[in-house]
C-alpha positions as CSV (number, residue, x, y, z in Angstrom):
1,M,31.6,150.1,-30.4
2,L,32.1,146.7,-29.0
3,N,35.2,146.2,-26.8
4,K,36.7,143.5,-24.6
5,Q,34.7,144.5,-21.5
6,N,31.5,144.1,-23.5
7,L,32.6,140.5,-24.3
8,I,33.3,139.8,-20.7
9,K,29.9,141.3,-19.7
10,Y,28.3,139.0,-22.3
11,F,29.3,136.0,-20.2
12,E,28.5,137.7,-16.9
13,N,24.9,138.3,-18.2
14,G,24.5,134.5,-18.2
15,I,24.7,134.3,-14.4
16,K,21.4,133.0,-12.9
17,S,20.0,132.8,-9.4
18,N,20.1,129.5,-7.7
19,A,16.4,129.2,-8.0
20,N,16.5,129.7,-11.7
21,L,19.0,127.1,-12.9
22,K,17.8,125.3,-16.1
23,I,18.7,122.3,-18.2
24,G,18.9,122.5,-22.0
25,T,19.3,119.4,-24.1
26,E,20.3,119.3,-27.8
27,H,19.8,116.0,-29.5
28,E,20.8,115.1,-33.0
29,K,19.6,112.2,-35.1
30,F,20.0,110.8,-38.7
31,I,17.1,111.0,-41.0
32,L,17.4,108.1,-43.5
33,N,15.2,106.8,-46.4
34,K,13.3,103.8,-45.1
35,D,14.0,101.7,-48.1
36,T,17.6,102.5,-49.0
37,F,18.9,103.7,-45.5
38,L,20.6,106.6,-47.3
39,P,20.5,110.2,-45.9
40,L,17.7,112.4,-47.3
41,K,18.5,115.2,-49.7
42,Y,17.0,118.6,-49.2
43,D,14.9,118.9,-52.4
44,E,14.1,115.3,-53.2
45,E,10.5,114.0,-52.9
46,N,9.9,113.3,-49.2
47,G,13.2,115.0,-48.5
48,I,14.2,117.5,-45.8
49,N,12.3,120.4,-47.2
50,N,9.1,118.4,-47.3
51,I,9.5,117.3,-43.7
52,F,10.0,121.0,-42.8
53,L,6.8,121.9,-44.5
54,S,4.9,119.1,-42.7
55,L,6.3,120.4,-39.4
56,I,5.2,123.9,-40.3
57,D,1.7,122.5,-40.8
58,L,1.9,121.2,-37.2
59,G,2.7,124.7,-35.8
60,W,6.4,125.2,-36.2
61,K,7.6,128.5,-37.6
62,P,10.3,128.5,-40.4
63,I,13.8,130.0,-40.0
64,I,14.6,131.5,-43.4
65,E,18.1,132.2,-44.8
66,G,19.2,134.4,-47.8
67,K,17.4,136.1,-50.6
68,E,16.3,132.6,-51.7
69,E,14.3,132.4,-48.5
70,T,15.5,128.8,-47.9
71,I,14.0,127.1,-44.9
72,I,17.1,126.1,-42.8
73,G,15.4,125.4,-39.5
74,L,12.3,125.7,-37.4
75,K,11.2,127.3,-34.1
76,Q,8.4,126.8,-31.7
77,N,8.4,128.9,-28.5
78,Q,12.0,128.4,-27.1
79,Q,12.6,125.2,-29.1
80,N,14.5,125.1,-32.3
81,I,15.1,122.4,-34.9
82,S,18.3,123.1,-36.7
83,L,19.6,121.5,-39.8
84,E,23.1,119.9,-39.6
85,P,25.4,119.7,-42.6
86,A,24.2,116.4,-44.1
87,G,20.5,116.8,-43.1
88,Q,20.8,115.5,-39.5
89,F,18.0,117.1,-37.4
90,E,18.9,118.7,-34.0
91,L,16.3,119.5,-31.5
92,S,17.6,122.4,-29.4
93,G,15.3,122.2,-26.4
94,Q,14.1,125.0,-24.3
95,P,15.7,125.6,-20.8
96,L,13.7,123.4,-18.4
97,R,13.7,122.9,-14.6
98,N,14.1,119.2,-14.4
99,I,14.6,115.9,-16.3
100,H,10.9,115.0,-16.2
101,E,10.3,118.1,-18.3
102,T,13.3,117.5,-20.5
103,C,12.3,113.9,-21.2
104,S,8.8,114.9,-22.0
105,E,10.1,117.4,-24.5
106,I,12.3,114.9,-26.2
107,T,9.5,112.3,-26.2
108,T,7.0,114.7,-27.8
109,H,9.5,115.7,-30.5
110,L,10.4,112.1,-31.4
111,N,6.8,111.0,-31.4
112,Q,6.0,113.9,-33.8
113,M,8.9,112.9,-36.1
114,K,7.9,109.2,-36.0
115,E,4.4,110.2,-37.1
116,L,5.8,112.2,-40.0
117,S,8.0,109.2,-40.9
118,K,5.0,107.3,-42.0
119,K,4.1,110.1,-44.5
120,H,7.6,110.8,-45.7
121,N,9.0,107.2,-45.7
122,F,12.0,107.8,-43.4
123,I,13.5,106.4,-40.2
124,L,15.3,108.1,-37.4
125,L,18.6,106.6,-36.2
126,G,20.3,107.6,-33.0
127,L,24.0,106.7,-33.3
128,G,27.2,108.7,-33.1
129,V,28.3,107.7,-36.6
130,E,26.1,106.5,-39.4
131,P,27.3,102.9,-39.7
132,K,26.9,102.0,-43.3
133,S,27.2,104.8,-45.8
134,N,30.4,106.3,-47.3
135,L,31.1,110.0,-47.1
136,D,30.1,110.4,-50.8
137,N,26.6,109.2,-49.9
138,F,25.9,112.2,-47.7
139,P,24.4,115.4,-49.2
140,W,25.1,118.9,-48.3
141,M,22.3,121.1,-46.9
142,P,21.8,124.6,-48.4
143,K,23.0,126.6,-45.4
144,K,25.5,129.2,-46.5
145,R,27.8,128.8,-43.5
146,Y,28.4,125.2,-44.5
147,N,29.9,126.1,-47.8
148,I,32.6,128.1,-46.0
149,M,33.2,125.4,-43.4
150,K,33.4,122.5,-45.9
151,N,36.1,124.3,-47.8
152,Y,38.1,125.2,-44.7
153,M,37.8,121.9,-42.8
154,P,40.2,119.8,-45.0
155,K,42.9,122.4,-44.6
156,V,43.1,121.9,-40.8
157,G,42.3,118.3,-40.1
158,N,41.7,114.9,-41.7
159,N,38.2,114.2,-40.5
160,G,36.4,117.5,-40.5
161,L,34.0,116.5,-43.2
162,D,33.3,113.1,-41.5
163,M,32.5,115.1,-38.4
164,M,30.1,117.4,-40.2
165,Q,28.3,114.9,-42.3
166,R,28.6,111.5,-40.7
167,T,28.1,112.2,-37.0
168,C,25.4,112.9,-34.4
169,S,25.8,113.9,-30.8
170,T,24.0,115.0,-27.7
171,Q,24.9,118.3,-25.9
172,I,23.6,119.4,-22.5
173,N,23.6,123.0,-21.3
174,F,23.9,124.1,-17.6
175,D,23.6,127.4,-15.9
176,F,25.9,129.0,-13.3
177,I,25.2,131.3,-10.3
178,S,28.5,133.2,-10.3
179,E,31.9,133.3,-12.0
180,K,33.3,131.1,-9.3
181,D,30.5,128.6,-9.8
182,M,31.1,128.6,-13.6
183,I,34.8,127.8,-13.0
184,K,34.0,124.9,-10.7
185,K,31.4,123.4,-13.0
186,F,33.6,124.0,-16.1
187,R,36.4,122.0,-14.4
188,V,34.1,119.2,-13.4
189,L,32.6,118.9,-16.9
190,L,36.0,119.1,-18.6
191,S,37.6,116.5,-16.3
192,L,34.7,114.1,-16.8
193,E,34.0,114.7,-20.5
194,S,35.7,111.5,-21.4
195,L,33.6,109.7,-18.8
196,G,30.6,110.8,-20.7
197,T,32.1,109.6,-23.9
198,A,32.7,106.2,-22.3
199,I,29.4,105.7,-20.7
200,F,27.4,106.8,-23.8
201,A,29.8,105.5,-26.5
202,N,27.6,104.6,-29.4
203,S,29.6,104.6,-32.7
204,P,31.7,101.5,-33.2
205,F,30.9,101.0,-36.9
206,S,31.9,102.7,-40.2
207,K,31.3,102.0,-43.8
208,N,29.6,98.7,-43.0
209,K,32.4,97.4,-40.8
210,L,33.4,97.2,-37.1
211,T,36.1,99.7,-36.3
212,D,38.7,99.8,-33.4
213,F,36.7,102.5,-31.6
214,K,33.8,102.5,-29.2
215,S,33.2,106.2,-30.1
216,L,34.4,106.8,-33.6
217,R,32.6,110.1,-33.5
218,S,35.0,111.3,-30.8
219,F,38.0,110.2,-32.9
220,Y,36.7,112.2,-35.8
221,W,36.5,115.3,-33.5
222,M,40.1,114.8,-32.4
223,N,41.1,115.1,-36.1
224,T,38.9,118.1,-37.1
225,D,40.7,121.3,-36.1
226,N,42.9,121.4,-33.1
227,Q,42.7,125.2,-32.9
228,R,39.0,125.0,-31.9
229,T,38.4,121.5,-30.5
230,G,39.6,119.2,-27.7
231,I,40.6,120.0,-24.2
232,T,41.2,123.6,-23.1
233,P,43.8,123.2,-20.3
234,F,43.9,126.9,-19.4
235,V,40.5,126.3,-17.6
236,F,42.6,124.7,-14.8
237,N,44.9,127.7,-14.5
238,E,44.7,129.5,-11.2
239,N,43.7,132.8,-12.9
240,F,41.0,131.3,-15.1
241,N,37.8,133.4,-15.4
242,F,35.4,135.0,-17.9
243,E,38.2,137.2,-19.2
244,T,40.6,134.4,-20.0
245,Y,37.9,132.5,-21.9
246,V,37.3,135.8,-23.9
247,D,41.1,135.9,-24.7
248,Y,40.9,132.3,-25.9
249,A,37.9,133.0,-28.1
250,L,39.4,136.2,-29.5
251,D,42.3,134.2,-30.9
252,V,40.6,131.2,-32.4
253,P,40.4,131.6,-36.1
254,M,37.0,132.7,-37.4
255,Y,34.9,131.1,-40.2
256,F,32.6,133.8,-41.4
257,I,30.6,136.9,-40.7
258,E,27.1,137.7,-41.9
259,R,26.2,141.0,-43.6
260,N,23.1,141.9,-45.6
261,K,21.9,138.2,-45.5
262,K,25.2,137.1,-47.0
263,Y,28.1,135.1,-45.4
264,I,31.5,136.5,-45.9
265,D,34.5,134.1,-45.7
266,V,37.0,135.3,-43.1
267,T,38.6,131.9,-42.4
268,G,41.9,132.2,-40.7
269,C,41.3,135.7,-39.3
270,N,40.9,136.2,-35.6
271,F,38.2,138.1,-33.7
272,R,40.7,140.2,-31.9
273,N,41.5,142.0,-35.1
274,F,37.9,142.2,-36.0
275,L,37.1,143.9,-32.7
276,N,39.7,146.6,-33.5
277,G,38.4,147.1,-37.1
278,K,41.5,145.5,-38.6
279,L,40.1,142.5,-40.5
280,D,41.9,142.5,-43.8
281,K,39.1,140.9,-45.8
282,I,36.6,143.6,-44.7
283,P,38.6,146.7,-43.7
284,G,36.9,149.2,-41.5
285,E,34.2,146.8,-40.4
286,F,33.7,146.5,-36.6
287,A,32.3,143.5,-34.7
288,T,28.9,143.4,-33.2
289,E,27.5,141.3,-30.4
290,Y,25.7,139.2,-33.0
291,D,29.1,138.5,-34.6
292,W,30.5,137.5,-31.2
293,E,27.5,135.1,-30.5
294,S,28.0,133.6,-34.0
295,H,31.7,133.2,-33.5
296,L,31.2,131.4,-30.2
297,T,29.0,128.8,-32.0
298,T,32.1,127.9,-34.1
299,L,34.3,127.0,-31.2
300,F,34.1,123.2,-30.6
301,P,36.0,122.2,-27.4
302,Q,34.6,119.3,-25.4
303,V,33.1,121.8,-23.0
304,R,32.4,125.4,-24.2
305,L,31.2,128.6,-22.5
306,K,28.3,130.7,-23.8
307,K,25.8,132.3,-21.4
308,Y,25.8,128.7,-20.0
309,L,28.1,125.7,-20.0
310,E,27.7,123.1,-22.7
311,I,29.1,119.5,-22.5
312,R,29.7,118.2,-26.0
313,S,31.4,114.8,-25.6
314,M,28.6,112.3,-26.0
315,D,27.4,110.3,-28.9
316,A,23.8,110.4,-29.9
317,C,22.0,107.4,-28.4
318,S,18.8,105.5,-28.7
319,W,15.6,106.2,-26.8
320,D,16.5,104.3,-23.6
321,Q,19.6,106.4,-23.1
322,I,18.7,109.9,-24.3
323,C,17.0,111.1,-21.0
324,G,19.9,109.5,-19.1
325,Q,22.4,111.8,-20.6
326,P,21.1,115.1,-19.1
327,A,20.1,113.2,-15.9
328,F,23.7,112.0,-15.4
329,W,25.2,115.5,-15.5
330,T,22.3,117.2,-13.7
331,G,22.8,115.0,-10.6
332,L,26.5,116.1,-10.5
333,L,26.1,119.8,-11.1
334,Y,22.8,120.9,-9.6
335,N,23.2,119.6,-6.1
336,Q,25.8,121.3,-4.1
337,D,26.8,118.2,-2.0
338,S,27.3,116.2,-5.2
339,L,29.2,119.0,-6.9
340,N,31.6,119.4,-4.0
341,E,32.1,115.6,-3.8
342,I,32.9,115.2,-7.5
343,Y,35.1,118.3,-7.4
344,S,37.2,116.8,-4.6
345,I,37.9,113.8,-6.9
346,I,38.8,115.7,-10.0
347,K,40.9,118.4,-8.4
348,E,43.7,115.9,-7.8
349,W,44.0,115.2,-11.6
350,D,46.4,117.1,-13.8
351,N,46.3,118.0,-17.5
352,N,48.2,114.8,-18.4
353,D,45.4,112.8,-16.8
354,R,42.7,114.6,-18.8
355,D,44.7,114.5,-22.0
356,Y,45.3,110.7,-21.5
357,L,41.5,110.1,-21.1
358,Y,40.6,112.3,-24.0
359,K,42.9,110.4,-26.4
360,N,42.3,106.8,-25.1
361,V,38.6,106.6,-24.2
362,P,37.3,106.9,-27.7
363,K,39.1,103.6,-28.5
364,Y,38.9,101.6,-25.3
365,G,35.7,103.1,-23.8
366,L,34.9,101.8,-20.3
367,N,37.9,99.4,-20.4
368,T,40.3,102.3,-20.5
369,K,42.9,101.9,-17.7
370,F,43.1,104.9,-15.4
371,K,44.9,105.4,-12.1
372,K,44.7,102.0,-10.3
373,G,41.6,100.8,-12.1
374,T,39.5,101.4,-15.2
375,I,37.1,104.1,-16.4
376,L,34.3,101.6,-15.6
377,D,35.3,101.7,-11.9
378,L,35.3,105.5,-12.0
379,A,31.9,105.5,-13.9
380,K,30.2,103.4,-11.2
381,K,31.6,105.7,-8.5
382,V,30.5,108.9,-10.3
383,L,27.1,107.5,-11.1
384,K,26.4,106.9,-7.4
385,I,27.2,110.6,-6.8
386,S,24.9,111.6,-9.6
387,L,22.1,109.4,-8.3
388,S,22.6,110.9,-4.8
389,G,22.4,114.4,-6.3
390,L,19.1,113.6,-8.1
391,K,17.6,112.1,-5.0
392,K,18.4,115.3,-3.0
393,R,17.0,117.5,-5.8
394,N,13.7,115.6,-5.2
395,Y,11.9,116.5,-8.3
396,I,9.0,114.1,-8.4
397,S,7.2,113.2,-11.7
398,S,3.7,114.4,-12.4
399,N,2.2,111.0,-11.4
400,N,3.9,111.4,-8.0
401,E,5.8,108.1,-8.4
402,N,9.4,108.7,-9.3
403,D,12.2,111.3,-8.9
404,E,14.8,112.0,-11.6
405,R,16.8,108.9,-10.8
406,Q,14.4,106.8,-13.0
407,Y,16.1,108.1,-16.1
408,L,19.5,106.6,-15.1
409,Q,18.1,103.1,-14.7
410,S,19.3,102.0,-18.1
411,V,22.7,103.5,-17.5
412,E,22.9,101.8,-14.1
413,E,22.0,98.4,-15.6
414,N,24.6,98.8,-18.4
415,L,27.4,99.8,-16.0
416,E,26.6,96.8,-13.7
417,K,27.3,94.7,-16.7
418,G,30.3,96.7,-17.7
419,L,28.7,97.8,-21.0
420,S,28.2,100.9,-23.0
421,P,25.7,101.1,-25.9
422,A,28.7,100.5,-28.3
423,D,29.6,97.3,-26.4
424,I,26.0,96.1,-26.7
425,L,26.0,96.8,-30.5
426,I,29.3,95.0,-31.0
427,D,28.0,91.9,-29.2
428,K,24.9,91.9,-31.4
429,Y,27.0,92.4,-34.5
430,L,29.4,89.5,-33.7
431,N,26.8,87.1,-32.5
432,K,23.1,87.8,-33.0
433,W,23.5,89.6,-36.4
434,N,26.3,87.4,-37.8
435,K,28.4,90.5,-38.7
436,N,25.5,92.0,-40.7
437,L,24.6,95.6,-39.9
438,L,21.2,95.7,-41.6
439,P,19.4,94.8,-38.4
440,I,20.5,98.0,-36.8
441,Y,18.0,99.8,-39.0
442,E,15.2,97.9,-37.4
443,E,16.3,97.4,-33.8
444,N,17.9,100.8,-33.1
445,I,15.6,103.3,-34.8
446,F,13.3,105.5,-32.8
């Protein structure tokens, strides 16, 4: 029978050797009809299911759900394509050694999708929020868990359905070599999550209009469910460790459990009771490790712990920024000198500092005032530390020309101009595009 020590051991089993640290990148994108720019439905002609079938013809294996045997995702070796609530595709990449491999994986996937777009008449859009359509324009995908979530979300926040259907993000996963290393990296990521939001902000539009936000996606997340999202200040407590994260996860309300290929709605119940066989909706049923893994996927703080650490604060971006997202964090976390340097900066901050950034950066982006300057000032300083870390890692590309710093070139150029992707889009919208968003579906697709 599963107990609390098993749950702690689950995280301990994620510890890797220093020589075996990997990078995992999860990248979402909108799939839209090329003629109407509307999200594709699952069963329509040239819809999501047809795209899945074409990918299966190219070697991907289907992930099936329920007695209906609905295709809800694909797998190929250690890569997965998962289906987000409104048909967004997420590539969950395999754990890789360096950014060269990561960028190659992303490029291969996007090229494959672009080739299929000719057959199925769609475009791929990399933005944090789809800029034109209303919520009613977004379909629901036939994944059983989404039925439970879409009914629960409006009870606990104002923008949960917007988050599920109208947003795309990039998440990066990092390993740790010990509990102590996990704590240090967790604190760095959680302190700088808003910096990632600012640098890669890419969602200033909604419903065909310019909003007050640089990252509207981040604002939606703030208004989704405060019991499972946002900043987790206990990470900075002196006693923080694997066990205290277990305690946090045990008390976050559950969504569902899966039994006999069916999802059972257990919204509002906590895993602690489930662990003890005291779940009112399914009395006498005890939790399994699979239940624990599933529950962890329904916790949505800005940084979350699984058998690795996952930073979740960045908007989806266009091609010139995607590889820069994992590169930025890798330079900070996977070189010890850089990790120590950045930790010495953030350890002086308190929870009020982090909360302030979390609440203000989605609106003001790089212009957010912080300490005696702005987030832009901090971003330039942190980028130098990241570049130094990548240089010291010294992973050279297969053509023996460049190390991993090449993937931050676009980020470096933007910060020198004081711009995020959102700032660039806003300038185009107000000037070049004459407040018309249609050009975005030509200039910003993959």
